[in-house]
C-alpha positions as CSV (number, residue, x, y, z in Angstrom):
1,X,-0.1,0.1,0.0
2,X,2.7,2.3,0.9
3,X,4.2,1.7,-2.5
4,X,1.0,2.7,-4.3
5,X,0.5,5.8,-2.1
6,X,4.3,6.8,-2.9
7,X,3.6,6.2,-6.3
8,X,0.2,8.1,-6.6
9,X,1.7,11.1,-5.0
10,X,4.6,11.6,-6.7
11,X,3.0,11.4,-10.1
12,X,0.6,14.0,-9.2
13,X,3.2,16.5,-7.9
14,X,5.2,16.0,-11.3
15,X,2.6,16.8,-13.5
16,X,1.4,19.8,-11.4
17,X,4.7,21.1,-12.0
18,X,3.9,21.8,-15.5
19,X,2.9,25.0,-16.1
20,X,0.6,24.3,-19.3
21,X,-1.0,21.6,-17.3
22,X,-2.1,24.2,-14.7
23,X,-3.5,26.4,-17.1
24,X,-5.8,23.7,-18.5
25,X,-6.6,22.4,-15.0
26,X,-7.7,25.7,-13.3
27,X,-8.0,28.6,-15.8
28,X,-9.4,27.1,-19.1
29,X,-12.3,25.8,-17.5
30,X,-13.3,28.9,-16.4
31,X,-12.9,30.4,-19.9
32,X,-15.2,27.7,-21.3
33,X,-17.8,28.1,-18.7
34,X,-18.3,31.6,-19.5
35,X,-17.8,31.1,-23.3
36,X,-20.3,28.3,-23.6
37,X,-22.6,29.3,-21.0
38,X,-23.2,32.6,-22.4
39,X,-23.3,31.4,-26.2
40,X,-25.6,28.8,-25.4
41,X,-28.4,30.3,-23.2
42,X,-31.2,30.2,-25.5
43,X,-31.0,26.3,-26.5
44,X,-34.1,25.2,-24.0
45,X,-36.2,27.3,-21.2
46,X,-34.9,30.8,-22.1
47,X,-36.2,31.0,-25.3
48,X,-39.5,31.9,-24.3
49,X,-38.0,34.8,-22.2
50,X,-39.4,38.0,-23.5
51,X,-37.4,40.0,-26.1
52,X,-37.4,44.0,-26.9
53,X,-37.8,44.7,-30.3
54,X,-37.7,48.3,-31.4
55,X,-40.2,49.0,-34.4
56,X,-40.2,51.8,-36.8
57,X,-43.4,52.6,-37.9
58,X,-45.0,55.7,-38.9
59,X,-48.2,54.9,-40.5
60,X,-51.8,54.3,-39.5
61,X,-51.8,51.9,-36.0
62,X,-54.8,50.7,-37.0
63,X,-53.9,49.6,-40.5
64,X,-54.7,45.5,-40.5
65,X,-51.6,44.0,-41.7
66,X,-49.7,46.2,-39.2
67,X,-52.1,45.0,-36.7
68,X,-51.7,41.2,-37.6
69,X,-48.1,41.1,-37.6
70,X,-48.0,43.2,-34.1
71,X,-50.3,40.4,-32.5
72,X,-47.9,37.4,-34.2
73,X,-45.1,39.2,-32.7
74,X,-46.5,39.9,-29.2
75,X,-47.6,35.9,-29.3
76,X,-43.9,35.0,-30.1
77,X,-42.9,37.0,-26.9
78,X,-41.7,40.3,-28.6
79,X,-42.0,43.4,-26.2
80,X,-42.7,46.1,-29.0
81,X,-41.5,49.6,-28.6
82,X,-42.9,51.6,-31.5
83,X,-41.1,55.0,-32.9
84,X,-42.0,57.4,-35.6
85,X,-40.8,60.5,-37.2
86,X,-43.4,62.5,-34.7
87,X,-41.4,61.5,-31.2
88,X,-38.2,63.5,-29.9
89,X,-36.3,60.2,-28.8
90,X,-35.8,58.7,-32.2
91,X,-36.2,61.1,-35.4
92,X,-33.8,59.3,-37.4
93,X,-35.6,56.1,-38.4
94,X,-32.1,54.2,-39.1
95,X,-30.9,54.7,-35.8
96,X,-31.8,52.7,-32.7
97,X,-28.8,52.6,-30.5
98,X,-30.5,51.4,-27.3
99,X,-31.9,48.0,-29.0
100,X,-30.1,45.4,-30.4
101,X,-33.1,44.1,-32.5
102,X,-34.8,46.5,-34.9
103,X,-37.5,46.3,-37.4
104,X,-38.6,48.7,-40.0
105,X,-42.3,48.3,-41.5
106,X,-43.2,50.3,-44.3
107,X,-46.2,52.8,-44.0
108,X,-49.4,51.2,-44.7
109,X,-48.6,48.1,-45.7
110,X,-52.4,46.9,-45.8
111,X,-53.0,49.7,-48.8
112,X,-49.4,48.2,-50.6
113,X,-50.9,44.7,-50.4
114,X,-54.7,46.1,-51.8
115,X,-52.7,47.5,-54.7
116,X,-50.7,44.3,-55.1
117,X,-47.3,46.1,-54.2
118,X,-44.2,44.8,-52.6
119,X,-44.0,45.4,-48.5
120,X,-40.1,45.1,-47.8
121,X,-39.5,44.5,-44.3
122,X,-36.2,45.2,-43.1
123,X,-34.7,43.3,-39.5
124,X,-31.7,44.3,-38.2
125,X,-29.6,42.8,-35.1
126,X,-26.6,42.8,-33.2
127,X,-24.9,40.1,-31.8
128,X,-24.9,36.3,-32.4
129,X,-25.2,32.6,-31.4
130,X,-28.4,30.1,-31.3
131,X,-30.8,32.7,-29.0
132,X,-30.5,35.3,-31.9
133,X,-31.1,33.2,-34.6
134,X,-34.2,31.8,-32.5
135,X,-35.3,35.1,-32.8
136,X,-34.9,35.6,-36.5
137,X,-37.1,32.5,-36.6
138,X,-39.9,33.7,-34.7
139,X,-39.8,37.1,-36.5
140,X,-39.7,35.2,-39.7
141,X,-42.9,33.4,-38.5
142,X,-44.5,36.1,-37.6
143,X,-44.2,37.7,-41.0
144,X,-44.9,34.5,-42.8
145,X,-48.4,33.9,-40.7
146,X,-49.7,37.2,-41.6
147,X,-48.7,36.5,-45.0
148,X,-50.2,33.4,-44.8
149,X,-53.7,35.0,-43.6
150,X,-53.6,37.3,-46.4
151,X,-53.6,34.6,-49.2
152,X,-56.3,32.6,-47.1
153,X,-58.4,35.7,-47.1
154,X,-58.1,36.3,-50.7
155,X,-58.8,32.6,-51.6
156,X,-62.0,31.9,-49.1
157,X,-63.2,35.4,-48.3
158,X,-63.3,37.9,-50.9
159,X,-65.5,40.6,-49.3
160,X,-63.3,41.0,-46.2
161,X,-60.3,40.5,-48.5
162,X,-61.1,43.8,-50.4
163,X,-60.7,45.6,-46.7
164,X,-58.3,43.0,-45.4
165,X,-60.2,42.2,-42.2
166,X,-58.6,39.2,-40.7
167,X,-61.0,39.2,-37.7
168,X,-63.1,36.2,-39.3
169,X,-59.9,34.3,-39.4
170,X,-59.2,34.6,-35.9
171,X,-62.9,33.9,-35.1
172,X,-62.4,30.7,-37.2
173,X,-59.2,29.7,-35.0
174,X,-60.9,30.2,-31.6
175,X,-64.0,28.2,-32.9
176,X,-60.9,24.9,-32.7
177,X,-61.1,23.5,-29.2
178,X,-57.9,22.0,-27.6
179,X,-58.0,19.3,-24.9
180,X,-55.3,19.8,-22.7
181,X,-54.2,17.3,-20.1
182,X,-51.2,16.4,-18.0
183,X,-48.7,13.7,-19.3
184,X,-46.2,14.0,-16.7
185,X,-43.9,15.8,-14.7
186,X,-42.4,18.7,-16.5
187,X,-38.8,18.7,-17.0
188,X,-37.4,21.9,-17.9
189,X,-34.3,21.5,-20.1
190,X,-31.2,23.3,-18.7
191,X,-29.3,26.0,-20.8
192,X,-26.7,28.4,-20.5
193,X,-24.6,28.0,-17.5
194,X,-26.7,24.9,-15.9
195,X,-25.9,23.0,-19.0
196,X,-22.4,24.4,-20.1
197,X,-20.7,24.2,-16.5
198,X,-21.4,20.6,-15.4
199,X,-20.8,19.5,-19.5
200,X,-17.5,21.7,-19.7
201,X,-16.2,19.9,-16.7
202,X,-16.7,16.7,-17.8
203,X,-15.2,17.2,-21.0
204,X,-12.3,18.9,-18.9
205,X,-11.8,15.9,-16.6
206,X,-11.8,13.6,-19.7
207,X,-9.2,15.6,-21.9
208,X,-6.5,16.7,-18.7
209,X,-6.8,12.6,-18.0
210,X,-6.3,11.4,-21.6
211,X,-3.9,14.3,-22.5
212,X,-1.6,15.2,-19.3
213,X,-2.0,11.6,-17.9
214,X,-1.6,9.5,-20.6
215,X,1.4,11.6,-22.1
216,X,3.2,11.7,-19.1
217,X,2.8,8.2,-18.8
218,X,4.1,7.5,-22.2
219,X,7.3,10.0,-21.6
220,X,8.1,7.8,-18.8
221,X,8.4,4.8,-20.9
222,X,10.3,6.7,-23.3
223,X,12.8,8.1,-21.0
224,X,13.3,4.6,-19.1
225,X,12.0,6.2,-15.9
226,X,9.5,3.1,-15.5
227,X,12.5,1.0,-16.4
228,X,14.2,2.2,-13.4
229,X,11.0,2.0,-11.1
230,X,10.8,-1.7,-12.1
231,X,14.4,-2.6,-10.6
232,X,12.7,-1.6,-7.0
233,X,11.1,-4.0,-5.1
234,X,7.5,-2.3,-6.8
235,X,5.1,-5.2,-8.5
236,X,4.0,-4.5,-11.6
237,X,0.2,-4.2,-10.4
238,X,1.3,-1.8,-7.7
239,X,3.0,0.5,-10.2
240,X,-0.3,0.3,-12.5
241,X,-2.6,0.9,-9.4
242,X,-0.5,3.9,-8.2
243,X,-0.6,5.7,-12.0
244,X,-4.2,5.2,-12.1
245,X,-4.3,6.8,-8.5
246,X,-2.3,9.4,-9.4
247,X,-4.0,10.5,-12.7
248,X,-7.4,10.3,-10.8
249,X,-5.8,12.4,-8.0
250,X,-4.9,14.9,-10.6
251,X,-8.7,14.6,-12.3
252,X,-10.4,14.7,-8.9
253,X,-8.4,18.1,-8.2
254,X,-9.9,19.4,-11.5
255,X,-13.4,18.3,-10.3
256,X,-13.5,20.1,-6.8
257,X,-12.2,22.9,-8.0
258,X,-14.7,23.4,-11.0
259,X,-17.8,22.2,-9.0
260,X,-16.7,25.0,-6.7
261,X,-15.9,27.9,-9.2
262,X,-19.4,26.9,-10.5
263,X,-21.3,27.5,-7.3
264,X,-19.2,30.6,-7.1
265,X,-19.0,32.3,-10.0
266,X,-22.0,31.1,-12.2
267,X,-24.3,30.4,-9.4
268,X,-24.8,26.8,-10.3
269,X,-26.7,24.6,-7.6
270,X,-25.9,20.8,-7.9
271,X,-29.3,20.1,-6.7
272,X,-30.5,18.2,-3.7
273,X,-28.5,14.9,-4.5
274,X,-25.4,17.1,-4.5
275,X,-23.1,14.8,-2.9
276,X,-24.3,11.9,-5.3
277,X,-23.5,14.2,-8.1
278,X,-19.8,14.4,-6.5
279,X,-19.6,10.4,-6.5
280,X,-20.9,10.3,-10.1
281,X,-18.1,12.5,-11.3
282,X,-15.5,10.8,-9.1
283,X,-16.2,7.5,-10.7
284,X,-16.2,9.5,-14.2
285,X,-12.7,10.8,-13.0
286,X,-12.0,7.4,-12.2
287,X,-12.7,6.1,-15.6
288,X,-11.0,8.9,-17.3
289,X,-7.7,7.6,-15.4
290,X,-7.8,4.3,-16.0
291,X,-8.6,5.2,-19.9
292,X,-5.6,7.5,-19.7
293,X,-3.5,4.3,-18.3
294,X,-4.3,2.2,-21.2
295,X,-3.6,5.1,-23.6
296,X,-0.5,5.6,-22.1
297,X,0.7,1.9,-22.1
298,X,-0.9,1.2,-25.8
299,X,0.8,4.9,-27.5
300,X,3.9,4.4,-29.6
301,X,4.4,8.3,-29.8
302,X,3.7,11.7,-28.2
303,X,1.8,13.1,-31.4
304,X,-0.3,9.9,-31.6
305,X,-1.3,9.7,-27.9
306,X,-2.3,13.6,-28.0
307,X,-4.3,13.2,-31.3
308,X,-6.2,10.5,-30.2
309,X,-6.9,12.2,-26.3
310,X,-8.0,15.6,-28.3
311,X,-10.2,14.4,-31.1
312,X,-11.7,11.4,-29.0
313,X,-12.3,14.2,-26.1
314,X,-13.9,16.5,-28.0
315,X,-15.6,14.0,-30.0
316,X,-17.4,12.1,-27.1
317,X,-18.2,15.7,-25.8
318,X,-20.3,16.8,-28.5
319,X,-22.0,13.5,-29.2
320,X,-22.7,12.9,-25.3
321,X,-24.1,15.9,-24.6
322,X,-21.4,18.2,-23.1
323,X,-21.6,20.9,-25.5
324,X,-25.4,21.4,-25.8
325,X,-28.7,19.9,-23.7
326,X,-28.9,16.2,-25.5
327,X,-32.5,16.7,-24.9
328,X,-32.5,19.4,-27.9
329,X,-31.1,17.1,-30.3
330,X,-32.4,14.7,-33.0
331,X,-33.8,11.3,-31.6
332,X,-31.1,9.4,-33.1
333,X,-28.4,11.5,-31.5
334,X,-30.1,10.9,-27.9
335,X,-30.2,7.3,-28.3
336,X,-26.4,7.6,-29.8
337,X,-25.6,9.1,-26.4
338,X,-26.6,6.4,-24.4
339,X,-24.0,4.1,-25.9
340,X,-21.4,6.9,-24.9
341,X,-19.7,7.2,-21.5
342,X,-20.0,11.2,-21.8
343,X,-23.6,10.3,-22.4
344,X,-23.8,8.0,-19.3
345,X,-22.5,11.2,-17.4
346,X,-24.4,13.9,-18.8
347,X,-27.9,11.7,-18.6
348,X,-27.2,11.1,-15.0
349,X,-26.0,15.0,-14.0
350,X,-29.4,16.1,-15.6
351,X,-31.2,13.7,-13.8
352,X,-30.0,14.2,-10.4
353,X,-29.5,18.1,-10.7
354,X,-32.6,19.1,-12.6
355,X,-35.0,16.5,-13.4
356,X,-35.7,15.4,-9.6
357,X,-34.3,11.7,-10.3
358,X,-33.0,9.9,-7.2
359,X,-30.2,7.6,-6.8
360,X,-32.4,4.6,-8.2
361,X,-32.4,6.2,-11.5
362,X,-28.9,6.6,-12.2
363,X,-27.7,3.4,-10.6
364,X,-27.1,1.9,-14.1
365,X,-24.8,4.8,-15.1
366,X,-22.9,4.3,-11.8
367,X,-22.4,0.6,-12.9
368,X,-21.2,1.4,-16.1
369,X,-18.8,3.8,-15.4
370,X,-17.3,1.1,-12.8
371,X,-17.2,-1.3,-15.4
372,X,-15.3,0.8,-18.1
373,X,-13.0,1.3,-15.3
374,X,-12.2,-2.2,-14.5
375,X,-12.1,-3.0,-18.3
376,X,-9.5,-0.1,-19.2
377,X,-7.4,-1.0,-15.9
378,X,-7.3,-5.0,-16.7
379,X,-6.7,-4.0,-20.6
380,X,-4.0,-1.4,-19.5
381,X,-2.5,-4.7,-17.4
382,X,-2.1,-6.6,-20.6
383,X,-0.6,-4.0,-22.7
384,X,1.4,-2.1,-19.9
385,X,5.4,-2.0,-21.0
386,X,8.1,-0.3,-18.9
387,X,9.8,1.1,-21.7
388,X,8.8,2.0,-25.3
């Protein structure tokens, strides 16, 4: 046991001396938390928040087309701020410095449609990301629904179409009944920092283990350090377990640090079962440590190990739901994630943190990670070499 402890602690201290490792261990996760969390804030629940839309319209506010478009925009959670050249705040119709969503509607669009003239609507926005794309989609939806109403009116109600009276369509829509009943407990899909912090933490734990952990072991093989260690009274099994424990301690340091920073800087609540969340992530760190030993024992060059580690980590993170909520992905991708270890971890995290599930609902996930760790260690024992 002393030999295992000596090897594990020594391996951890040697790894922590590398400044690059420290950068990716403590600084880069925070950067990714902030960046990914801020750019994925509109992937799920945040999409229904009310967004302010500055509208320039100098025509008749009782214009039927303008009224219909305004109603659809408000139904899509746009709060309209209407301006025109009669107001003192904004006299220049192409300037809305205080608004990042801006819409220009031509004067009296109903008369233009009745005269078979083109009605050109202009929309500008600043910023980007998926949330902005979603707002554009909702604006398109409002415009095309207004256009569709006009087409239906002209096709079926020529008398109302002569004055663009949309009320008859509204009455028909209201005549449709919708029977609503509870299908089960609602599950609010996490978005923004709620998704990014645990997801990026899962990715970085894997990446740190497979890069620095596996490469360190490979360099020790190539430098002859493991051969010198083999000359001491240390068993092969003790060496492998000690190295694995050292990588486990390294990833656990990042795990604890990431959970604390997520709570302090991004107000992440790890849920009522936070202790099981920690155990789950601790098991994930152990599985990644075992995979690092396997990769370091099997790899033949630093570039080979580095390439497999980085590409493998990014690919598993993307397909497993670390970058975005897997619940918003296509069904085939959700099913694929259940066959990946990152998918197991993210599914269990969402269940424990946000969906109200308990330990019994994620027991298979924990068992799967434990089996993965044992299989990786067994294979690493078979592939382990003291020299390159």
